[in-house]
Legacy VTK file of the C-alpha trace (Angstrom):
# vtk DataFile Version 3.0
C-alpha trace
ASCII
DATASET POLYDATA
POINTS 245 float
-122.362 12.149 -24.458
-119.653 14.812 -24.035
-117.405 15.445 -27.001
-113.990 13.813 -27.019
-110.814 13.789 -29.040
-107.656 11.685 -29.147
-104.117 12.876 -29.646
-101.621 10.200 -30.717
-98.051 11.122 -29.764
-95.561 9.240 -31.890
-92.334 9.755 -29.950
-92.249 8.458 -26.399
-90.138 6.464 -23.989
-91.505 3.891 -21.575
-89.440 5.196 -18.689
-90.535 8.828 -19.088
-93.135 9.940 -16.523
-96.303 11.696 -17.623
-95.978 15.366 -16.746
-98.964 16.828 -14.931
-100.302 20.385 -15.110
-103.761 20.135 -13.552
-105.100 18.760 -10.286
-104.340 15.054 -10.087
-107.383 12.802 -9.777
-105.656 9.469 -10.456
-101.927 8.879 -10.950
-100.785 5.267 -10.945
-97.369 4.545 -9.470
-96.330 1.309 -11.175
-93.172 1.136 -9.052
-95.094 0.997 -5.738
-96.199 -2.144 -3.903
-98.698 -4.146 -5.966
-101.733 -5.893 -4.460
-102.718 -9.503 -5.098
-106.094 -10.188 -6.718
-108.390 -11.949 -4.227
-111.937 -11.003 -5.248
-112.228 -13.186 -8.350
-112.071 -17.002 -8.294
-110.979 -16.987 -11.955
-108.593 -14.084 -11.541
-104.927 -14.273 -10.558
-101.827 -12.142 -10.195
-101.417 -8.650 -8.762
-102.396 -5.095 -9.611
-100.910 -1.611 -9.076
-102.087 0.310 -6.002
-105.794 1.215 -5.864
-106.728 -0.819 -8.954
-109.067 -3.800 -8.479
-110.384 -6.526 -10.744
-114.016 -5.959 -11.739
-114.646 -8.921 -14.011
-115.822 -11.536 -11.486
-119.303 -11.262 -13.008
-118.006 -12.427 -16.421
-117.385 -15.978 -17.615
-113.659 -15.782 -18.350
-110.192 -16.196 -16.863
-108.018 -13.146 -16.262
-104.386 -12.881 -15.204
-102.541 -9.734 -14.094
-98.730 -9.597 -14.285
-96.149 -7.091 -13.139
-93.503 -7.035 -15.872
-90.541 -4.763 -16.573
-89.041 -3.296 -19.714
-86.038 -0.962 -19.823
-86.181 -0.862 -16.029
-89.780 0.366 -15.888
-92.615 -1.779 -14.497
-95.898 -2.149 -16.358
-99.132 -4.115 -16.088
-100.032 -6.935 -18.467
-103.656 -8.062 -18.398
-104.375 -11.372 -20.148
-107.913 -12.611 -20.790
-108.492 -16.252 -21.775
-111.248 -18.869 -21.802
-113.639 -16.085 -22.712
-117.274 -17.154 -22.999
-119.278 -14.105 -21.929
-118.444 -10.602 -20.727
-115.067 -8.887 -20.731
-112.051 -8.358 -18.521
-112.391 -5.168 -16.494
-110.390 -3.030 -14.062
-111.659 -0.369 -11.678
-110.068 2.553 -9.828
-111.987 4.595 -7.249
-112.309 8.361 -7.716
-114.247 11.256 -6.172
-117.725 12.160 -7.317
-117.976 14.680 -10.140
-119.512 17.421 -7.996
-119.490 20.210 -10.590
-118.869 20.733 -14.274
-115.148 20.354 -14.889
-112.583 19.696 -17.594
-110.359 16.634 -17.567
-107.280 15.342 -19.329
-106.571 11.626 -19.534
-103.142 10.319 -20.522
-102.212 6.653 -20.768
-99.334 4.638 -22.187
-100.535 1.363 -23.639
-99.919 -1.376 -26.191
-101.422 -4.726 -27.167
-99.511 -7.537 -28.819
-102.874 -8.963 -29.870
-104.075 -5.507 -30.996
-107.040 -5.629 -28.644
-109.182 -2.560 -28.189
-110.326 -1.373 -24.786
-113.008 0.952 -23.434
-112.075 3.387 -20.688
-113.962 6.035 -18.806
-115.790 7.346 -15.763
-118.754 5.132 -14.934
-121.452 4.857 -12.306
-120.567 2.152 -9.791
-124.128 0.845 -9.372
-126.989 0.165 -11.747
-127.680 1.310 -14.407
-123.860 1.480 -14.824
-124.005 4.488 -17.155
-120.872 6.303 -18.282
-120.314 9.996 -17.685
-117.529 9.811 -20.260
-116.035 6.992 -22.297
-113.286 6.630 -24.895
-111.875 3.797 -26.967
-108.240 2.683 -26.768
-106.853 0.968 -29.840
-103.111 0.546 -29.299
-100.902 -1.523 -31.585
-97.945 -3.772 -30.787
-95.706 -0.908 -29.627
-95.955 1.606 -26.820
-98.164 4.579 -27.591
-98.982 7.574 -25.463
-102.643 8.528 -25.819
-104.275 11.746 -24.638
-107.907 12.845 -24.399
-109.654 15.984 -23.166
-113.264 16.219 -22.079
-115.818 18.173 -20.089
-117.923 16.233 -17.582
-121.190 17.345 -16.041
-121.890 16.832 -12.318
-123.499 13.618 -11.074
-125.008 12.908 -7.650
-123.774 9.322 -7.384
-120.546 7.407 -6.809
-118.327 6.773 -9.811
-115.091 5.008 -10.654
-112.696 4.817 -13.560
-113.117 1.585 -15.546
-110.980 -0.078 -18.216
-112.655 -2.913 -20.135
-110.669 -5.197 -22.473
-112.599 -6.194 -25.582
-111.775 -9.813 -26.353
-109.267 -12.511 -25.414
-105.550 -11.768 -25.416
-103.106 -9.433 -23.700
-103.207 -5.703 -23.038
-100.338 -3.698 -21.478
-100.626 -0.508 -19.437
-97.439 1.414 -18.631
-98.705 4.796 -17.382
-101.995 6.331 -16.286
-102.796 9.930 -15.346
-106.220 11.561 -14.978
-106.258 15.280 -14.145
-108.888 17.931 -13.562
-108.100 21.164 -15.393
-109.463 24.674 -15.220
-110.885 26.329 -18.305
-107.813 28.551 -18.558
-105.389 25.625 -18.210
-107.222 23.863 -21.016
-107.051 26.883 -23.325
-103.392 27.470 -22.459
-102.556 23.885 -23.350
-104.358 24.159 -26.683
-102.331 27.288 -27.395
-99.031 25.535 -26.548
-99.968 22.543 -28.707
-100.705 24.808 -31.677
-97.455 26.810 -31.486
-95.203 26.224 -34.470
-97.761 24.182 -36.395
-98.304 25.085 -40.071
-101.446 26.999 -40.953
-104.309 25.170 -42.644
-104.340 25.988 -46.353
-108.004 25.006 -46.747
-110.781 27.417 -45.819
-113.600 24.919 -45.236
-112.129 22.450 -42.762
-115.074 21.742 -40.464
-118.002 19.483 -41.275
-120.736 20.004 -38.639
-123.538 19.555 -41.213
-121.853 17.274 -43.728
-119.762 18.231 -46.764
-119.449 22.046 -47.158
-119.050 23.939 -50.418
-115.900 22.949 -52.260
-115.945 19.323 -51.101
-117.458 16.385 -53.012
-117.481 12.623 -53.194
-115.519 10.904 -55.943
-118.029 10.572 -58.799
-116.366 7.423 -60.160
-116.547 5.221 -57.053
-119.090 6.717 -54.650
-122.365 5.242 -55.888
-124.436 4.302 -52.879
-122.195 6.119 -50.392
-123.920 8.044 -47.610
-122.360 11.060 -45.886
-122.610 10.918 -42.078
-121.451 13.571 -39.622
-119.824 12.584 -36.305
-118.859 15.141 -33.669
-115.225 14.491 -32.691
-114.582 17.982 -31.341
-114.015 19.116 -27.809
-116.020 22.152 -26.789
-113.950 25.225 -25.997
-115.787 27.920 -23.990
-116.137 31.267 -25.681
-116.179 29.807 -29.198
-119.129 29.174 -31.460
-119.940 25.548 -32.418
-118.339 26.169 -35.799
-115.030 27.111 -34.158
-114.469 24.237 -31.771
-110.903 22.960 -31.516
-110.098 19.727 -33.286
-107.071 18.151 -31.627
LINES 1 246
245 0 1 2 3 4 5 6 7 8 9 10 11 12 13 14 15 16 17 18 19 20 21 22 23 24 25 26 27 28 29 30 31 32 33 34 35 36 37 38 39 40 41 42 43 44 45 46 47 48 49 50 51 52 53 54 55 56 57 58 59 60 61 62 63 64 65 66 67 68 69 70 71 72 73 74 75 76 77 78 79 80 81 82 83 84 85 86 87 88 89 90 91 92 93 94 95 96 97 98 99 100 101 102 103 104 105 106 107 108 109 110 111 112 113 114 115 116 117 118 119 120 121 122 123 124 125 126 127 128 129 130 131 132 133 134 135 136 137 138 139 140 141 142 143 144 145 146 147 148 149 150 151 152 153 154 155 156 157 158 159 160 161 162 163 164 165 166 167 168 169 170 171 172 173 174 175 176 177 178 179 180 181 182 183 184 185 186 187 188 189 190 191 192 193 194 195 196 197 198 199 200 201 202 203 204 205 206 207 208 209 210 211 212 213 214 215 216 217 218 219 220 221 222 223 224 225 226 227 228 229 230 231 232 233 234 235 236 237 238 239 240 241 242 243 244
C-alpha cells in the first residue's frame, strides 16, 4: 500500500473554501443542486452533485441531509438500524492512467465520533483499494489533509467514503487534486517555512528504536517495539530522509 500521512489543521472556518493548487480531480460544490437518493430502498434524503449512495448491499438504514451552519451547506450522513455492512458513498473519477501524486483535503466532524474509511477503490470485484486513509474527526469541524502517490491501474475506479458504525457523520468540504512532483515538493517547502528546527538528531525509526532511544525500564516489561511506515515518499531522497508531515 502506498505511504500516507495526515496533517491536522487546528484553525479553520466552515465557510472558507479549500484552496486548490493542483489539477482538480474532484471538488464538491455543496451549494449546488443536490440529488435525491433513489437507488436504495432503505436510503433517503439527498446528496451533493455526483455523489451516490453505495450501501444498498448492506443491512442498514441511511439518511442524507442537507444542513446549513453559518450560512454554509454541509452533508450529514446518519446510519441506523445497522445489522451488517456499513454506510457508503461513491463519487466517480477518471482511471489512474499513470503514476501520479495526489492531495486530499476534507472538512469533517462527527457528533458520535465515528471513524470513516476513504480512498480510491476499484468499482468491481475484488474491490481493492489503490489508496485508503482513515478519518477520525471529533465533535467539531476539522480540516484534514493527506498526500499520496498512486500507481496506474487498468480498471475503473471511484472515490469511496465508508462510515464505520451507527450514528452521524458530517462532511463540509471535499477536494481531491492531482499534483506534479514539483508542486508536491514546493508545498512541503512552504509548509516547513518558519517551523523550528528539530533539536534531536535521531528522529526517524525505519528499523525500530535507534541509538539514544529506549523504553522505560520501570514499566515496559512485555512491550514489543513495532515499526509502521507513516511517511510519504519524496523523489530524490533516500528512504531514511522521507518527509514526515
